[in-house]
TIPA-112414 format. One line per 5 residues: for each residue x negated, y, z negated of N, C-alpha, C. Coordinates in steps of 0.2 Angstrom, whole numbers. Layout:
<pts>
X,Y,Z,X,Y,Z,X,Y,Z ~ ...
</pts>
This chain:
<pts>
12,180,-4,19,180,-3,20,186,-9 ~ 23,190,-6,25,196,-10,29,197,-18 ~ 32,191,-17,37,191,-23,33,187,-28 ~ 27,185,-28,23,182,-32,19,187,-36 ~ 18,186,-41,13,191,-44,4,189,-45
0,192,-42,-6,189,-42,-10,191,-48 ~ -16,188,-49,-21,191,-56,-26,198,-52 ~ -26,198,-45,-29,204,-43,-25,204,-35 ~ -25,209,-32,-22,213,-28,-25,207,-20 ~ -20,205,-18,-21,202,-11,-24,207,-7
-28,204,0,-29,206,5,-23,208,11 ~ -19,203,11,-13,203,15,-6,200,11 ~ 1,201,14,5,198,9,8,198,18 ~ 13,193,15,17,190,22,25,189,18 ~ 28,191,23,36,191,22,39,190,27
41,184,30,42,182,37,49,180,37 ~ 54,182,30,61,180,33,64,186,33 ~ 69,184,38,73,190,42,77,192,36 ~ 79,200,38,83,203,34,90,201,32 ~ 93,198,37,99,192,37,98,188,31
91,183,31,89,178,26,90,182,19 ~ 86,187,19,87,191,11,93,193,9 ~ 98,195,13,104,197,10,107,192,11 ~ 106,186,12,110,180,9,109,177,1 ~ 107,181,-2,105,179,-10,101,172,-9
95,173,-4,89,171,-4,87,169,-11 ~ 87,175,-16,84,178,-21,89,182,-25 ~ 89,181,-32,93,187,-36,91,193,-33 ~ 96,198,-33,96,205,-30,89,208,-35 ~ 91,207,-41,88,211,-46,80,208,-46
77,203,-44,72,200,-44,69,203,-36 ~ 73,202,-31,70,205,-25,70,211,-24 ~ 75,216,-28,73,224,-27,67,226,-33 ~ 65,220,-37,59,222,-41,52,220,-36 ~ 51,217,-33,45,215,-30,45,220,-25
51,220,-20,50,227,-15,49,231,-18 ~ 51,236,-23,49,242,-25,42,241,-28 ~ 40,236,-29,31,235,-33,27,236,-27 ~ 28,233,-21,23,234,-15,25,238,-9 ~ 31,240,-10,34,245,-3,28,251,-2
25,255,-7,20,258,-6,15,257,-6 ~ 12,250,-7,5,248,-6,1,248,0 ~ -5,250,-1,-10,250,5,-11,244,8 ~ -9,237,4,-11,230,7,-6,230,14 ~ -8,227,20,-5,226,25,0,219,23
7,222,26,13,216,24,13,215,31 ~ 12,208,34,15,205,39,22,203,40 ~ 27,205,44,33,205,42,39,203,47 ~ 44,199,46,49,199,52,50,206,53 ~ 52,206,61,53,212,65,60,217,60
63,213,58,70,217,54,66,221,46 ~ 62,219,45,60,221,39,54,226,39 ~ 52,227,43,47,233,45,47,240,42 ~ 53,242,42,56,247,39,55,248,33 ~ 55,242,28,54,242,22,48,245,17
41,244,21,34,244,19,32,248,22 ~ 26,252,17,22,258,19,17,255,25 ~ 15,250,23,9,246,27,12,239,31 ~ 18,240,34,20,234,38,19,233,45 ~ 17,228,45,14,225,52,18,220,56
21,218,62,25,213,64,19,209,65 ~ 23,202,62,20,196,62,19,193,69 ~ 13,192,72,13,189,78,15,182,81 ~ 23,182,79,28,176,80,25,173,88 ~ 24,176,94,24,174,100,16,171,100
11,175,98,3,172,97,2,165,94 ~ 6,166,88,5,160,82,9,153,86 ~ 15,156,89,18,148,92,16,147,98 ~ 10,151,100,7,147,108,1,143,105 ~ -1,143,99,-6,138,97,-5,132,97
1,130,98,2,122,98,10,121,100 ~ 10,115,105,18,114,108,22,113,102 ~ 21,110,97,25,109,91,26,116,88 ~ 32,117,87,34,123,82,37,120,77 ~ 32,120,72,34,117,65,31,119,60
35,124,58,33,130,52,40,129,48 ~ 40,125,43,46,124,37,45,130,33 ~ 40,133,33,38,138,27,33,144,28 ~ 34,149,23,28,154,25,22,152,24 ~ 20,146,21,12,143,20,10,140,27
15,136,30,14,133,37,11,141,42 ~ 16,144,42,14,152,46,9,154,45 ~ 6,156,37,-1,160,35,-6,154,38 ~ -5,147,38,-10,143,40,-11,145,48 ~ -6,146,52,-6,146,60,-9,152,60
-7,159,58,-10,164,57,-17,164,54 ~ -19,161,51,-27,160,50,-30,157,57 ~ -27,152,60,-30,150,67,-30,157,72 ~ -22,160,73,-24,166,76,-29,170,76 ~ -31,172,70,-35,175,68,-42,175,68
-42,167,68,-50,164,71,-51,165,77 ~ -47,165,81,-46,165,89,-52,173,91 ~ -49,178,84,-51,184,87,-58,185,84 ~ -58,185,76,-63,183,73,-64,178,69 ~ -71,173,69,-72,168,66,-70,167,56
-65,161,56,-62,161,49,-68,156,48 ~ -71,155,42,-74,150,41,-71,144,35 ~ -66,147,32,-63,144,26,-56,148,24 ~ -51,142,24,-44,145,20,-44,142,13 ~ -44,144,8,-42,141,1,-35,142,0
-33,136,-3,-27,135,-5,-24,135,-13 ~ -25,140,-16,-22,142,-23,-15,141,-24 ~ -15,136,-29,-6,136,-30,-2,131,-26 ~ -5,129,-19,-1,126,-16,-1,119,-17 ~ 3,116,-19,2,108,-22,6,104,-18
13,106,-14,18,103,-13,20,98,-15 ~ 21,97,-21,22,92,-24,31,93,-26 ~ 32,97,-27,40,98,-28,45,95,-25 ~ 50,94,-26,55,88,-23,57,91,-15 ~ 58,98,-15,61,101,-10,54,104,-4
48,102,-8,43,105,-4,41,98,-2 ~ 40,92,-5,39,86,-2,44,84,2 ~ 50,85,2,54,83,8,52,86,13 ~ 54,92,14,53,94,23,47,99,22 ~ 47,103,18,40,108,19,32,106,19
32,101,16,25,96,15,21,97,23 ~ 25,92,26,23,90,31,20,95,37 ~ 24,101,37,23,106,41,15,109,39 ~ 15,111,32,8,113,29,3,109,31 ~ 4,101,29,-1,98,30,-4,97,37
1,98,44,1,98,50,-4,104,51 ~ -4,110,50,-7,116,51,-14,115,46 ~ -14,113,40,-20,110,36,-25,107,41 ~ -23,102,45,-26,98,49,-28,102,57 ~ -24,106,59,-26,109,66,-31,112,62
-32,116,58,-36,121,56,-44,118,54 ~ -42,112,51,-50,108,51,-53,105,58 ~ -47,104,61,-48,102,70,-52,106,72 ~ -50,113,71,-53,119,73,-61,122,70 ~ -62,117,65,-70,121,62,-68,125,55
-62,126,53,-59,129,49,-59,125,42 ~ -63,126,37,-64,122,32,-57,124,26 ~ -55,119,25,-49,120,20,-52,118,11 ~ -51,124,8,-52,122,1,-48,122,-3 ~ -46,118,-7,-41,118,-12,-45,116,-19
-41,118,-25,-46,118,-32,-46,111,-35 ~ -50,110,-38,-51,103,-41,-45,101,-44 ~ -41,95,-44,-36,93,-48,-30,94,-44 ~ -30,98,-38,-25,100,-33,-21,95,-31 ~ -15,96,-31,-12,86,-27,-10,88,-20
-14,94,-18,-12,95,-10,-13,90,-6 ~ -20,87,-8,-24,82,-3,-23,75,-6 ~ -19,75,-12,-18,68,-16,-14,62,-12 ~ -18,55,-12,-13,50,-9,-8,49,-12 ~ -5,44,-11,1,40,-13,-3,34,-16
-8,34,-13,-12,27,-17,-16,29,-21 ~ -17,25,-26,-22,28,-31,-29,27,-29 ~ -29,20,-25,-37,20,-21,-38,25,-16 ~ -33,30,-14,-36,35,-10,-33,33,-3 ~ -30,27,-1,-28,24,7,-25,19,6
-21,19,12,-16,13,13,-21,7,15 ~ -18,2,13,-21,-5,16,-27,-7,8 ~ -27,-5,4,-30,-7,1,-27,-10,-7 ~ -31,-14,-9,-26,-16,-16,-26,-11,-21 ~ -22,-8,-22,-21,-2,-25,-13,-1,-28
-12,1,-32,-6,5,-36,-4,10,-31 ~ 3,10,-33,6,16,-31,6,22,-35 ~ 4,28,-34,3,35,-38,10,36,-39 ~ 15,36,-36,20,39,-38,27,34,-37 ~ 30,35,-41,38,29,-40,42,33,-36
43,30,-31,51,33,-27,56,27,-25
</pts>
């Protein structure tokens, strides 16, 4: 995601929000202008919503139709879910052996309430298609609610709800 600064330049960026979405102060204008200026001349490809292609030197239209055709369930609650589906879309053209999820814990209140399920769904779809999902040690991404790691064991709950 281009609004995040990384220790190394990524291979791809994704900006899947429409121009209208960005115009509704999704992010403070100063912050938004800063990251857009930082990457607008970059040689790194950026997959965009069609309304934002004009902003970046190396913009490419995100293949929404192809990605949506991957599943009968249009379950995309955030950019990460779309990125995972894009990995499968790419895998159909050139095999992808692994997807590593760094910084994707999905444990924040908003993330957990409505975004986590679609990310977990697409991680499962990738796994079912032979693509390994790797998370860093200690990541909460695949952490179970149950300390024993599964429902049905005599176990304490990891979280209070």
